[in-house]
C-alpha positions as CSV (number, residue, x, y, z in Angstrom):
1,M,6.9,-31.5,1.4
2,A,7.6,-27.8,0.1
3,Q,4.3,-26.3,0.8
4,R,3.7,-25.0,-3.1
5,V,2.1,-21.8,-4.4
6,S,-1.4,-21.3,-5.4
7,R,-0.6,-18.8,-7.8
8,P,-2.2,-19.3,-11.5
9,P,1.0,-20.5,-13.8
10,G,2.5,-18.4,-15.5
11,R,2.3,-15.2,-13.0
12,R,4.0,-13.5,-11.1
13,A,5.1,-15.0,-7.7
14,A,3.2,-12.4,-5.9
15,W,-0.1,-12.2,-5.3
16,A,-3.4,-11.3,-2.9
17,L,-6.4,-13.6,-2.1
18,V,-9.2,-11.5,-1.7
19,D,-12.0,-13.8,0.4
20,L,-15.5,-12.3,-1.4
21,E,-17.7,-14.6,1.3
22,A,-15.6,-13.1,4.2
23,I,-16.7,-9.5,2.8
24,S,-20.6,-10.8,2.5
25,H,-20.1,-12.0,5.9
26,N,-19.1,-8.9,7.5
27,L,-21.8,-7.0,5.1
28,R,-24.4,-9.3,7.5
29,T,-22.4,-8.8,10.7
30,I,-23.4,-4.6,9.7
31,L,-27.1,-5.0,9.0
32,D,-27.6,-7.3,12.0
33,H,-25.8,-4.7,14.5
34,V,-27.6,-1.5,12.9
35,G,-30.6,-3.1,12.3
36,A,-31.4,-4.6,9.1
37,G,-34.4,-1.6,8.1
38,R,-31.2,0.6,7.6
39,R,-29.6,1.6,4.3
40,V,-26.2,0.8,3.2
41,I,-24.0,3.0,1.5
42,A,-21.0,0.4,0.5
43,V,-17.5,2.3,0.6
44,V,-15.6,0.7,-2.2
45,K,-13.2,3.7,-3.1
46,A,-8.8,3.0,-3.5
47,N,-9.6,0.0,-5.1
48,A,-11.7,-1.6,-2.6
49,Y,-9.3,-0.6,0.4
50,G,-7.2,-2.9,-1.9
51,H,-9.3,-5.4,-2.2
52,G,-10.2,-5.0,-6.1
53,A,-13.3,-2.4,-6.8
54,V,-15.2,-4.4,-9.6
55,P,-15.0,-7.5,-7.8
56,V,-16.1,-6.3,-4.6
57,A,-18.5,-4.1,-5.8
58,R,-20.3,-7.0,-7.7
59,R,-20.8,-9.4,-4.7
60,L,-22.3,-6.5,-3.0
61,E,-24.3,-5.4,-5.5
62,S,-25.3,-9.3,-5.8
63,E,-25.9,-9.1,-1.8
64,G,-28.7,-6.2,-2.6
65,V,-26.6,-3.0,-1.4
66,G,-28.5,-0.1,-2.2
67,M,-25.4,2.4,-3.0
68,L,-21.9,1.9,-3.6
69,G,-19.3,5.0,-2.0
70,V,-16.6,6.2,-4.0
71,A,-14.1,8.9,-3.7
72,F,-13.9,10.1,-6.9
73,P,-15.5,10.3,-10.6
74,E,-13.0,8.1,-12.1
75,E,-13.5,5.6,-9.7
76,G,-17.2,5.3,-10.1
77,L,-16.7,5.4,-14.2
78,E,-14.8,2.3,-13.6
79,L,-17.2,0.6,-11.9
80,R,-19.9,1.3,-14.4
81,Q,-17.6,0.2,-17.5
82,A,-17.2,-2.9,-15.8
83,G,-20.9,-3.6,-15.6
84,I,-22.4,-2.4,-12.0
85,R,-25.7,-0.9,-12.3
86,A,-26.1,0.2,-8.5
87,P,-26.2,3.7,-7.4
88,I,-22.8,5.4,-7.3
89,L,-22.4,8.3,-5.2
90,V,-19.1,10.3,-5.4
91,L,-17.9,11.1,-1.9
92,G,-15.1,13.3,-2.5
93,A,-14.2,16.8,-4.2
94,S,-15.0,16.6,-8.2
95,S,-14.0,19.3,-10.5
96,P,-17.1,21.0,-12.4
97,D,-15.6,20.0,-15.6
98,Q,-16.7,16.4,-14.5
99,I,-19.9,16.9,-13.7
100,P,-21.2,16.2,-17.5
101,S,-19.7,12.1,-17.4
102,M,-20.5,12.2,-14.2
103,L,-24.2,12.7,-14.6
104,A,-23.6,10.8,-18.1
105,A,-23.0,7.5,-16.1
106,S,-25.6,8.1,-13.7
107,L,-23.1,8.9,-10.6
108,T,-24.7,11.0,-7.8
109,P,-22.2,14.1,-7.4
110,T,-21.5,15.2,-3.6
111,I,-22.1,19.2,-3.1
112,Y,-18.9,20.0,-1.1
113,S,-18.6,23.4,-1.2
114,M,-20.6,26.3,-2.6
115,A,-18.4,27.4,-5.5
116,F,-19.1,23.1,-6.6
117,L,-23.2,23.9,-5.6
118,E,-23.0,26.6,-7.6
119,A,-21.2,24.8,-10.9
120,L,-23.9,22.3,-10.6
121,L,-27.0,24.4,-10.5
122,A,-25.4,25.7,-13.5
123,S,-25.4,22.4,-15.4
124,A,-29.1,22.3,-15.2
125,A,-31.0,22.2,-18.1
126,P,-33.5,25.0,-18.1
127,A,-36.4,21.8,-18.0
128,P,-34.9,18.6,-17.7
129,S,-36.6,15.6,-17.8
130,T,-35.6,14.4,-15.1
131,P,-33.7,16.4,-11.8
132,I,-30.3,16.2,-11.1
133,L,-29.8,13.9,-7.5
134,F,-27.1,15.0,-5.3
135,H,-26.2,14.6,-1.5
136,L,-25.0,17.8,0.3
137,K,-21.8,17.3,2.9
138,V,-22.1,19.4,5.7
139,D,-18.9,20.1,7.6
140,T,-19.6,19.2,11.6
141,G,-16.3,19.5,12.8
142,M,-14.1,17.6,10.4
143,G,-12.6,20.3,8.9
144,R,-11.7,18.6,5.2
145,L,-14.8,19.0,2.8
146,G,-18.9,20.5,3.5
147,I,-20.2,23.3,3.5
148,L,-20.0,25.2,6.8
149,P,-23.1,25.4,9.3
150,E,-23.9,29.1,8.9
151,Q,-23.7,28.7,4.7
152,V,-26.3,26.1,5.1
153,Q,-29.2,28.3,4.8
154,E,-28.2,29.9,1.6
155,A,-27.2,26.6,0.5
156,L,-30.9,25.7,0.9
157,S,-32.4,28.8,-0.6
158,R,-30.1,28.4,-3.9
159,I,-31.5,24.7,-3.9
160,S,-35.2,25.6,-3.2
161,A,-34.7,28.4,-6.2
162,R,-33.9,25.6,-9.0
163,P,-37.4,23.3,-8.6
164,G,-37.4,20.8,-11.0
165,R,-33.7,21.0,-12.0
166,V,-31.8,19.5,-9.0
167,S,-33.2,17.2,-5.9
168,L,-31.8,17.0,-2.3
169,Q,-31.2,12.9,-2.5
170,G,-28.9,12.7,0.7
171,L,-27.6,15.1,3.6
172,F,-24.5,13.7,5.4
173,T,-21.4,14.5,7.3
174,T,-18.1,12.9,8.1
175,L,-17.0,11.7,11.9
176,S,-13.7,12.4,12.7
177,C,-13.2,10.5,16.3
178,S,-15.5,8.0,15.8
179,D,-12.8,5.2,15.9
180,D,-12.4,6.3,19.7
181,P,-15.5,5.9,21.6
182,A,-14.8,7.7,24.5
183,D,-14.0,11.2,22.8
184,P,-17.1,13.4,22.9
185,H,-16.3,15.2,19.8
186,T,-18.5,12.6,18.0
187,R,-21.9,13.6,20.1
188,A,-21.0,16.9,19.3
189,Q,-20.4,16.6,15.6
190,L,-24.3,14.5,15.7
191,E,-25.7,17.5,17.3
192,T,-24.7,20.0,15.1
193,F,-26.1,17.7,12.5
194,G,-29.1,16.9,13.4
195,G,-30.2,20.8,14.1
196,I,-29.2,21.2,10.0
197,L,-31.4,18.2,9.5
198,E,-34.3,20.2,10.8
199,R,-33.5,23.0,9.1
200,T,-33.2,21.5,5.7
201,R,-36.6,19.4,6.5
202,A,-37.6,22.5,7.4
203,A,-36.8,24.3,4.2
204,G,-39.1,21.6,2.3
205,L,-36.0,19.8,1.1
206,P,-36.4,16.6,3.2
207,P,-33.5,14.0,1.9
208,A,-34.3,10.4,1.3
209,H,-31.0,9.6,2.7
210,V,-29.3,11.2,5.8
211,H,-26.1,9.5,7.0
212,A,-23.3,10.1,9.4
213,A,-21.8,6.5,10.4
214,N,-18.4,5.5,9.4
215,S,-17.0,2.5,10.1
216,G,-16.3,3.9,13.6
217,G,-19.9,5.6,13.9
218,V,-21.3,1.6,12.8
219,I,-19.4,-0.1,15.4
220,D,-19.5,2.5,18.4
221,H,-21.9,5.2,18.1
222,P,-25.9,4.2,17.7
223,L,-26.9,7.7,17.5
224,S,-24.9,8.2,14.3
225,W,-27.0,5.7,12.7
226,L,-29.6,7.2,11.1
227,D,-31.5,6.1,8.3
228,T,-28.1,5.1,6.2
229,V,-24.7,3.9,7.5
230,R,-21.3,4.3,5.5
231,P,-19.1,1.3,5.9
232,G,-16.0,1.2,5.1
233,I,-13.0,-0.7,6.5
234,M,-15.1,-2.8,8.2
235,L,-16.3,-4.4,5.5
236,Y,-13.2,-5.5,4.2
237,G,-12.9,-7.1,8.1
238,I,-10.8,-4.5,10.3
239,H,-11.6,-2.5,13.1
240,P,-11.3,1.2,13.0
241,S,-8.7,0.9,15.9
242,A,-7.8,-1.0,19.0
243,S,-10.2,1.1,20.6
244,S,-13.3,0.1,18.5
245,S,-15.7,-2.7,20.1
246,R,-15.0,-5.9,18.4
247,L,-17.7,-7.3,15.9
248,D,-17.7,-10.4,14.0
249,L,-15.3,-9.4,11.7
250,R,-13.6,-11.2,9.1
251,P,-10.1,-10.2,7.5
252,A,-11.0,-10.9,3.6
253,L,-7.3,-10.1,2.0
254,S,-4.5,-12.5,2.5
255,W,-1.0,-11.2,1.0
256,H,1.5,-14.5,-0.2
257,A,4.5,-14.7,-2.2
258,S,6.8,-17.6,-3.1
259,I,10.4,-17.8,-2.7
260,V,11.9,-17.5,-5.9
261,M,15.5,-17.8,-5.0
262,L,17.5,-19.5,-1.5
263,K,21.1,-19.5,-0.4
264,T,23.4,-20.0,2.3
265,V,25.5,-17.0,3.3
266,P,28.3,-17.2,6.1
267,A,28.6,-15.1,9.6
268,G,29.5,-11.7,9.1
269,A,27.9,-11.4,5.3
270,P,26.3,-7.9,5.1
271,L,22.7,-8.0,2.6
272,G,20.9,-5.5,0.7
273,Y,21.4,-1.9,0.0
274,G,23.4,0.0,2.8
275,R,24.7,-3.5,4.5
276,S,21.9,-2.7,6.9
277,F,22.2,-6.6,7.7
278,V,25.2,-8.3,8.5
279,A,24.2,-11.9,9.3
280,T,25.7,-13.0,12.8
281,R,25.5,-16.7,12.0
282,V,25.7,-19.1,9.1
283,S,22.0,-17.8,7.4
284,R,19.9,-19.3,4.8
285,I,18.5,-16.4,3.1
286,A,15.1,-16.5,1.0
287,T,14.5,-13.7,-1.7
288,V,10.7,-13.1,-2.3
289,P,9.4,-10.8,-5.5
290,V,7.6,-7.9,-3.7
291,G,9.5,-4.7,-2.6
292,Y,8.0,-1.1,-1.4
293,A,7.0,-0.5,-5.7
294,D,4.1,-3.1,-3.9
295,G,3.1,-1.2,-1.1
296,L,5.3,-3.4,1.3
297,S,6.8,-0.6,3.8
298,R,10.2,-0.1,3.9
299,S,9.9,0.5,7.6
300,V,8.9,-3.1,8.2
301,A,12.0,-4.3,7.6
302,S,13.5,-3.7,11.0
303,V,11.2,-5.1,12.8
304,G,8.6,-7.5,11.4
305,H,8.8,-10.7,9.4
306,A,6.6,-12.8,7.0
307,L,5.5,-16.5,7.5
308,V,7.1,-19.8,5.7
309,R,6.0,-22.9,6.7
310,G,4.1,-21.4,9.7
311,S,6.9,-20.2,11.1
312,R,7.9,-16.9,11.7
313,A,10.7,-15.2,9.3
314,P,12.4,-12.1,9.9
315,Y,13.1,-9.2,7.5
316,A,17.0,-9.2,6.4
317,G,18.0,-5.9,5.2
318,R,16.2,-3.3,3.4
319,I,13.2,-4.1,1.5
320,S,13.8,-3.0,-2.2
321,M,11.6,-1.5,-5.0
322,D,11.0,-5.2,-6.3
323,H,12.4,-7.7,-3.8
324,A,12.7,-8.2,-0.3
325,M,14.7,-11.1,1.8
326,L,13.8,-13.2,5.0
327,D,16.0,-15.2,7.4
328,V,14.9,-18.6,6.9
329,T,17.6,-20.4,9.2
330,D,15.2,-21.1,11.3
331,V,12.8,-22.5,9.4
332,D,13.0,-26.4,8.8
333,D,13.5,-27.4,5.6
334,A,12.5,-24.0,3.7
335,Q,12.7,-24.9,-0.1
336,E,12.7,-22.4,-3.2
337,G,9.2,-22.4,-4.1
338,D,7.8,-22.5,-0.7
339,E,4.8,-19.9,-0.4
340,V,4.9,-17.2,2.1
341,A,2.4,-15.5,3.7
342,L,3.0,-11.3,3.9
343,L,-0.7,-10.6,5.5
344,G,-2.9,-13.8,6.4
345,R,-2.7,-17.2,8.3
346,Q,-0.2,-19.9,7.8
347,G,-0.2,-22.5,10.4
348,D,-0.5,-21.5,13.9
349,N,0.7,-18.0,13.5
350,T,-1.4,-15.1,11.9
351,I,0.3,-11.4,10.5
352,S,-2.8,-8.8,10.6
353,A,-3.5,-5.8,8.6
354,E,-3.0,-4.2,12.1
355,M,0.3,-5.9,13.1
356,M,1.8,-5.0,9.6
357,A,0.4,-1.5,10.5
358,G,2.0,-1.1,13.9
359,W,5.7,-2.4,12.6
360,A,5.5,0.8,10.1
361,G,4.0,3.2,12.0
362,T,0.6,3.8,10.3
363,I,-2.6,2.4,10.4
364,A,-4.3,-0.9,8.7
365,Y,-6.2,1.2,6.0
366,E,-2.7,2.3,4.9
367,V,-1.7,-1.6,4.3
368,L,-4.0,-2.7,2.3
369,S,-5.0,0.4,0.4
370,R,-1.4,0.5,-1.0
371,I,-1.3,-2.9,-2.1
372,G,-0.1,-2.1,-5.6
373,H,-1.5,-2.8,-9.2
374,R,1.7,-5.1,-9.7
375,V,0.1,-7.4,-7.3
376,L,-2.6,-10.3,-8.7
377,R,-5.5,-10.1,-6.9
378,L,-7.7,-13.5,-6.5
379,H,-11.2,-12.7,-5.7
380,T,-12.8,-16.6,-4.2
381,S,-16.0,-17.4,-3.2
382,A,-17.7,-20.3,-2.5
383,T,-18.1,-21.0,-6.4
384,D,-15.7,-19.6,-8.1
385,Q,-12.6,-17.6,-8.8
386,E,-11.8,-14.7,-10.4
387,E,-8.5,-13.3,-11.3
388,S,-8.0,-9.0,-11.9
389,L,-5.1,-6.9,-11.5
């Protein structure tokens, strides 16, 4: 019997299933690991790493997560418009002209440079009813965003000069090598950050949230846990690297399509752009409606495969913008309409995001976050199912 698709009728035959129960499980695993007394900033940037920011944020909010983390103001505004009420920290770079809309939506900005600090101070009313809350980011060795250690004292002085107008809610840094448990740079960063924390408290500005632990930090660097942790990729069931210690994480996303055309071609038949695939035998070729515009990297074509009826079916020819072809010659009784697993499990075989990343010469973060908006997301839980683009 053919393995039929589970997509909603009338929708394109390409979809991703997102298991919200897996995300809840991963959150509980994090809390068990670092201690339930620590607070969590759950990172849902980049459309929750491709999993669908709004449904994922709703689930995390229902689980009692104290704060959500996004990269840019637009991502926070999307959550607010969807009714998310939890505090939202904008972790990345914002422009000064975005400050009014951020504050109007109760988004917490990050001070990542002296120039942005000045812009935020200038936007504060002389006698506000409540001060502007913000987090201060310090660059301890990542080199991307954050004020430098030698700028900290000046920043603290400028903040202290505006009592009642702005309030330092959080202090944080980004660990650049935490996915390698043996790299000494993480300890060096934490030592630098510890000194800055002492200076901040000595200046009379004790932050309520102190955070350095990204997913790598959460898993392998207890010194980074402080009072708040900031997990990202591990919330979605992915370890930061092959070097990371193994926790009981469950991948939340699987990616599917269905066979929309099945053909038999003779030996010697060329397939795809550039005739990069030439059949060496009489072959059965399946076409699925997913391509590089959906995030399926062209790099996987020469080495990767999908799963059809639980068997591995290699890609046949280059992946094009909207479609890909699979060689199903060795798949018993493959039929049009059969469900194909691009990521996930079928039968005894599994294709993980890490495996696909290896084929594409990248990392699992990119594989997941690049799954495009054309791919329907179906969010499932123990009680219901929700669709989103």
